[in-house]
N, C-alpha and C positions, 0 to 999 in steps of 0.2 A: 894396554894401560901403561902409563909411565912407571919405570922401575921404583921410584920412591913410594908409589901407592900400591904396589903389588904386595900380596901376602897379608892384607888387612881385612880380608873377607868382604871387600866391597862388591866383587863380582857375585858372590853368593847372595848378598843383600839385595842387589839389583834384580837378580833372577827370582828371588823369593817375592819381591814386590810385584814383578811382572806376573808371576803365577797367581798371587793373591788377587790382583786386579782382574785378570782374565777370569778367574773363578767367580769373583763377585759379579761379573757381567754375564755369568751363566755358561761360559765356555767349558767344555769337557776335556779339551786338549790344547796344548800350546806347542807351536812348531817354531823352529829356528833353522838357520843355516849358517855355516861358517866355512872358511877356507881350510882344506885339509892340512895345509902347511902350518896352520896355527894349532899344532898338536896339543898344546897345553889347554886351549879352549875346548877341544874335543874331549879331552880327559876330564876337565871340570864338568862339562855338561853330562858326561856319562856318570860321574860320581853323584850328580844331582838327580839322577834317575831318567835322563833322556836316553832314548835308543836311536841308533842310526837307522833311518828308513831307506836311504839310498845315497849313492854318490854319483855325481855326473861331471863330465868335463865342461869347463867354461873358460873361454879365453886363455887357453894354455894351462889352466890349473884344474883343481878338483874341488867341487862344492860338496860339502857334507850336509845332508838334510837330516834333521833330528826332530823327535817329538816326545812328548810326555803327557800321559793322562793327568788331569787336574780336577779339583773339585773336592767336596767334602768326603767322598768315598775313597779318595786316593791320597789324602794327606797323611804325612808321617808324623 
């Protein structure tokens, strides 16, 4: 995200929207992946309750696969 827009909670809002949408469609889990070099992203997702499922090499980098249970029984 461009620096002027960082720190406004937009990432958290986008993730909350994605989780609500997935839950409304009946999904029990949401998955994502990011580049390990984007350490701030990995930390944000961890703070939001995502766990690292695995890491794998991809085109000279490391992909971090993460997931989080969602739905009415897992909401905070």
